[in-house]
C-alpha positions in Angstrom: 45.6 -82.3 -77.1 48.7 -84.4 -76.6 50.4 -82.9 -79.6 49.2 -79.4 -79.0 52.8 -78.3 -78.0 54.2 -79.4 -81.3 55.1 -76.7 -83.9 51.9 -75.7 -85.6 53.0 -76.4 -89.1 54.3 -79.9 -88.2 51.2 -80.7 -86.4 48.9 -79.6 -89.4 51.2 -81.5 -91.8 50.8 -84.7 -89.8 47.1 -84.2 -89.5 46.8 -83.7 -93.3 48.9 -86.8 -93.9 46.7 -88.9 -91.6 43.5 -87.5 -93.3 44.9 -88.2 -96.7 45.8 -91.7 -95.8 42.4 -92.5 -94.5 40.8 -91.0 -97.6 43.0 -93.1 -99.8 42.4 -96.3 -97.9 38.7 -95.8 -97.4 37.5 -93.4 -100.1 33.8 -94.0 -99.3 34.1 -93.3 -95.6 32.7 -90.3 -94.0 35.4 -88.8 -91.7 34.2 -86.8 -88.7 36.8 -84.4 -87.3 36.2 -83.1 -83.8 37.6 -80.0 -82.1 39.7 -80.9 -79.1 37.9 -80.7 -75.8 39.0 -77.5 -74.2 40.6 -77.3 -70.7 39.7 -75.6 -67.5 41.3 -72.3 -66.3 44.0 -73.7 -64.2 45.2 -76.1 -67.0 45.0 -73.3 -69.6 47.4 -71.2 -67.5 49.8 -74.1 -66.7 51.6 -74.2 -70.1 51.4 -72.1 -73.3 50.3 -74.9 -75.4 47.1 -75.4 -73.2 46.1 -71.7 -73.6 42.7 -71.3 -75.1 44.0 -69.2 -78.0 46.5 -72.0 -79.0 43.7 -74.6 -78.9 41.3 -72.4 -80.8 44.1 -71.9 -83.5 44.6 -75.6 -83.9 40.8 -76.3 -83.9 40.4 -73.6 -86.6 42.9 -75.4 -88.7 41.2 -78.9 -88.1 37.9 -77.3 -89.0 39.4 -76.1 -92.3 40.1 -79.7 -93.4 36.3 -80.4 -93.5 34.5 -80.2 -96.8 31.0 -80.7 -95.5 30.6 -83.8 -97.5 33.1 -86.7 -97.0 34.9 -84.9 -94.3 32.8 -83.2 -91.5 33.6 -81.3 -88.4 31.9 -81.2 -84.9 32.8 -79.2 -81.8 31.9 -80.6 -78.5 32.9 -77.3 -76.8 29.5 -76.0 -77.8 28.3 -78.4 -75.2 31.1 -78.6 -72.6 32.7 -75.1 -72.6 31.5 -72.2 -70.6 30.9 -68.7 -72.2 34.6 -67.9 -72.2 35.7 -71.3 -73.8 36.9 -73.1 -70.7 35.9 -76.4 -69.3 33.9 -75.6 -66.0 35.7 -76.5 -62.8 35.3 -80.2 -61.9 34.5 -81.3 -65.4 37.9 -82.9 -65.8 39.9 -84.6 -63.0 43.2 -83.0 -64.3 41.8 -80.0 -66.1 41.7 -81.8 -69.5 40.7 -85.5 -68.9 37.1 -86.4 -68.1 36.2 -88.9 -65.5 34.0 -92.0 -66.6 30.8 -89.9 -66.4 32.3 -87.2 -68.5 33.5 -89.7 -71.1 30.0 -91.2 -71.3 28.5 -87.7 -71.8 30.9 -87.0 -74.6 30.2 -90.4 -76.3 26.5 -89.6 -76.2 27.1 -86.1 -77.5 29.0 -87.6 -80.4 26.3 -90.1 -81.2 23.6 -87.4 -80.9 25.5 -85.1 -83.3 26.4 -87.8 -85.7 22.6 -88.3 -86.2 22.2 -84.6 -87.1 25.0 -85.0 -89.7 23.1 -88.2 -91.1 26.0 -90.4 -90.2 25.3 -93.8 -88.9 27.6 -96.0 -86.7 26.2 -99.3 -87.8 
């Protein structure tokens, strides 16, 4: 989310470089990529880079890095977003950052979904 205002090609180049570096340094690791958590309606209308279409474009490119074997992709927006793709009002204190309870819910969601991917966190 913090880099969503960067030029798309530069952002994807940086993401690819990071992923390549991780794969080179830890070739046996399973990497789990996750979609950015979406924003609420007010935040989405505050800046172009918070717009749902921009976030979905970035998430689609991130998803394309996944190979389904060593690089997996999960999307917490299936849990958090409403039917139009926004965070419900009150889910994030500033429209994009959870409160403590939200972060705990997100962490639990990640753990639950890692299990469905047959990935263990020790």
